[in-house]
N, C-alpha and C positions, 0 to 999 in steps of 0.2 A: 490446574496449570495456569500460571500467571499470564496475563495478557500483554505484559511488557515485552518488548522485542529484545532479543539477546544482544549483548554488546561485550566486546573483549574487556571493556573497562567496567568492573563491578560497581564503581562509584565515580562521582565527579572529582573527588579527591585523587583517586588513582589515575584518572585521566590527566589532571593537571601535572601530577608528579612524573607521569610517563612522558608527557610533552616536554617538560623541563629537562629531563634526562636525555631526551632525544636532541634537544638543541645543545646541551653541554657536549654531547658526542659529536655533533657536527662542527661545533667550535674547535674542539680538541683535534678532529681530523684535519680541519683546514690549517690550523697552526703547524701541525706535524708536516703536512705536504708543502707548507710555504718554503721550507728550505730549498726544494727544487725550484720554486718560482723566484726567490729573492737571493739565493746563495748566501744566506746568512743564518745567524742563531734564531730559531723559532721563538725563543723567549725575548728577543729584542723588542724594545718599546714600539718602533714603527710597525713591526709585524703584528703585534698584539693589537694595536689601534686599528690597523687595516683589517685584521681578522673580525674585530667587533663590527666594523662597518659592513663588512661582507655578510656577517651573520645576520644583521638587521635586514640587509637586502634579501637574503635567502628567506628569512622569516616572513618578510612582507609578501614576496612572490608566492610562497607556499599558501598562506591564508587567503590571498587573492584568487589564486588558482583553484583552491578548495571551494570558495564561494561561487566560482563559475561552474563547478561540478562537471568537469570535463571528462570524468570517467564513466558517466552513465547518461548520455544525451545522444539522441538520434536526429533531431530536428535541424534542418539546414539553417534557418534563421538563428537558432541557438549557436550553431557552429560558427556563423559569421561573427556573431557577438563575441564568442570566445576567441576567435582569430584576432580580432581588433584588441581585445584585452591583453592577449599575449604579446602582441607587438608593442603595446604601451609599456608593458612590464619590461620587455627587452630593452626598449629605449631608455627607460629609467635606470635599468641595471647598468647599461653601458655608460651612461653619464655619471652615475655614482662611483662605479669602480674605477673608471679612468680619471675622473676629476679628483677623487681622493688620492690617486697615486701621485698626481701633481702636487697636491697640498702637503702630503707626507714627505715627498722628495724635497720640497722647499724648507720644511721645518727640521729635517734630519739629513743635512747634506752629506754627513759622514757615511751614510749608507748609500753607496754609489749605485748599487743595483736598482734601487727605487727610481733614481734619476734616469737610469738606462731604460727601464720599463716604461717610465712616464713619457720619455721622448719617442719610444718606439710605438706606443699606443696613443700618441697625442691626437686630439680631434681638431682638425683645422676647419672643417666644414660639417654641416649636418649629415651629409652623405657618408662621411667617414664612419658614422655609427654602424652603417650596414656594410662596412668593408670586411674582407676575410680575416684581417688581422685582429680587428675589434671583436668579431664573432667568436674567434677561437679563444680570445682572452675571457670573454663573458661566459662562454661555454665552460672554460676551465675552472673558473673561480665561483660562478653562481649556478649556471644551468645544470651542471652535472649533479650538484647537490639537490636541486629542486626536482630533477628527474628521479633521483634516488628516493627522495621523500614521497613523491607521487606514486612510485612503484609500491612502496611500503603501504601507503594509504590505500591504494587500489587492492592490494593483496588482503588488507584487513577488511575492507568493505565486502570483498568477495566472499571471504570466509564467514563474516556475519550474515550475509545474505543467504548463503548456502545452509547455515545452521538454522536461520529463521524459516526458510523454505521447508526444511525437514520437519521442524517443530509444527509448522502450519499443516503440512500433510498428515502428520500423526495425530494432531489434534482434531482436524477435520474428520478424520476416519472415526475417531472416537465420538465426536458430537453427532456425526450422521447415524451411527448405530443408535446412540441414545435417542436421537430424533425419530428414527424409524420406530423404535419401541414405543415412544409416546404418541406417534401418529396412528399407526395401525393398531388401534385398541381392539382388544377381544370383543367387547360389547358391540363395536361398530361391525365387525365381521359377522358375529352371531345374528345380530338384528338384520343385517342384509341377507344372509342365508335363509333366515326364517321367512323374510318377505319373498324371496325367490321361490321358496318351497310353497308359498301360498299362490304362486302364479304358475304352477306346473300345468294347469289346464289351459293356460294361455301360452302356447308354445313360442309365439313371436317375442312377447314381453319377457318371458322367462329366459329365453336364449340370449336376448339382448342384454338382460341384466347380468347373466353369467359371464358374457363376453366382457362387459365393462369391469366387473369385479376381477376377472382374470387379467385384464390390462392393468388395473391399478396395482395388483400384486406384482406383476411382472416388472412394471416400472419402479416400484419401491424396492424390490429386491435386486434388480440387475441394472437398469438404466440410471438410477440414482447414484451409482458408484462413480459415474463420471464426474470430473470437476465441473464441467459446464455442459448444458444442453441448450438446444434452440428454444426460443420462446414459443414457438409453434408446438413443440412437444410438451413443454410445461403447461400450456393452455389446454391441450387435449387432456392431460392428467387432471387438471382442475375441473374441466367440464364433466369428465367421467365421474369424479368424486361427488360433484355437486348433483348430478343426475341421480346417483344412488341415494343421496340424502333426500332428495325430493321424493323418491319412491317410498321411503319409510315415514314420511310426514303427511299428515292429513290436510284436508283442503283449507283449514283455517290458517295454514302457514303459507305466507307468500315469499317465494324465493326468486330473486331476479339476478341473473348473470349477464353482464354486458361486456363483450369482447370485441365489439365492432370497430373500436378505435385503435386496434393493433394495425399500424401501417407497415411495420417491418417485423414479421414473425421469425426472421433469421437472426436477430440479436441473441447473444449468448447470455445465459443466466444460470447460476448454481441451482441444481434440482432441489426440490422440497423446501424452498424458502417461503413460498406463499401459502401453502396448504394449512399451515399451523393456524394462521389467522382465521381461515374459514372454519376449521374445526373448533376453535374457540367461540366463534359466532354462534355455531349450532349448539355446542355443549353449554355455554353460559347465557345464551340468549333464547334460542328456539326450544331446546330440550327442557329448559328450566321454566318455561312459560306454561301456564295452565290455560290461558285464554289465547286469542289471536296473536301471531307474531310475524315478523318479517325480517328479511335480510336482503340488502342490496350490495352486490359485488360488481366491481368495475376493473377491467384490465385494458390498458391502452399504452401506446408509445407515442412520444413526442421527440422526433430526432432519434438520438441514441439513449434517451431516458425511458426507462420502464416505469409506468406509474400504475400502482395498484391501491384500490380504495375499497374498503369494506365498511358498511354501517349496518347495525342490526338493533332491533328493539330489545329493551331490557324487560325481564319478567317482572310482574307486579310484586312478587314475594322476593325481591332482590336483596332485602335486608338479611335474608337467611343465606344468601349466596356469598360465601366468603371469598372465593376465588373468582375474580372477574377477568374479562379480557385485558383490562387496564393493568391489573396486578400480574396476571399471568401465572403460569406453572412452569414445569420443566421444559415443555415444548417451546414456550415463548422465550424463555431464558436462552435455550439453545439457539433459537432463530436469531436473537439479538447478538449473541456470541459470534455466530457464523457471519452475520453481516459486518461486525467489527473486523473479523479476520479476513474475509474475502473481499470486502469492499470498504477498506479504510478510506475516509475522506470522499467516498464516492456514493454515499447514500444518505437519505434523511428519512427518519421514522417518526411519525406523529401518532400518538395514541391519546384519544380524548374520551372522557366519560361524562355525559350529562345526565340529567334527571331521568330521561327516558331512553337514551340510546347509548351505544358504544360506537366509537368511530376510530379506524385506523387508516393511515395513508402512508405508503411506502414508495419512495422514488429511488431508483437505482440508475446510475450512469453505467450502461452496458457497452458491449463492442460487438 
């Protein structure tokens, strides 16, 4: 499935053509309705000239309002800025629509209704711009069309957003299923169960290991279906996963997990985003090493930013290891894809490979 967002316009060319046709429609609509405004032939030169000026004003207002993005903002300061912008656009619209009436009336005296409208809408003081008569005129010839266009744009954006959300949910479900298949590998489960079997004489360790494995499976099969979980729950899952990995590695392996820097464990995070990096560290670093090996994992929060760092040693026979943490496999590809979908412009991922180590750092702006 493509990572591009859905758009009603399949191409830039179609977008330009659609906008052009929309403006032609607005121009034609204003020319037709001008019969009621000026009591004259809509094809008369002064009507066409005035229609062009009004169209330019509507066009300017529309793209200025679009740049202010008034249809999806909730911040008070943003609304104050928008309000100031709307007032400025109204003042400009009033000055242009009424001043142009006066100019056209002067150049086309034979069209008396332009003179009548010019005298009726005349601006003697700046305060007249905000008079009832001026507001009704600007509403009739400019604001009505801008409101119509904004409604159409809002409907378009809402439709595109709904389609994108549907696509996101569908793709997330598929990716999470693929991710689970790549994460809970049979060799990991069988190795863990074999280790637990070897501990049956030590009831406390055996029961603890079984509980940890049960919790991992429960989390992977049920809790991971949620869109977001707390960082506390994600941390518990990671700690359990690391504990089971420690159990099946001998003493020459040094495994460190530091989560003391978690100041806010109630931050929300998408489940199963971090464990893939840990699995890669064990698979391509610890498990592939014949000698001593190590892995250092750190999870912390700074404000609303979740920072995850993992670094592990490279095996001495790394030349034979074709798939590294830097290159990644299906699990890492899925993780990157999920990050792009769930946290667009809200995360940074750094993956480095040196002569002796693999290093990964992920920062996520959470809520």
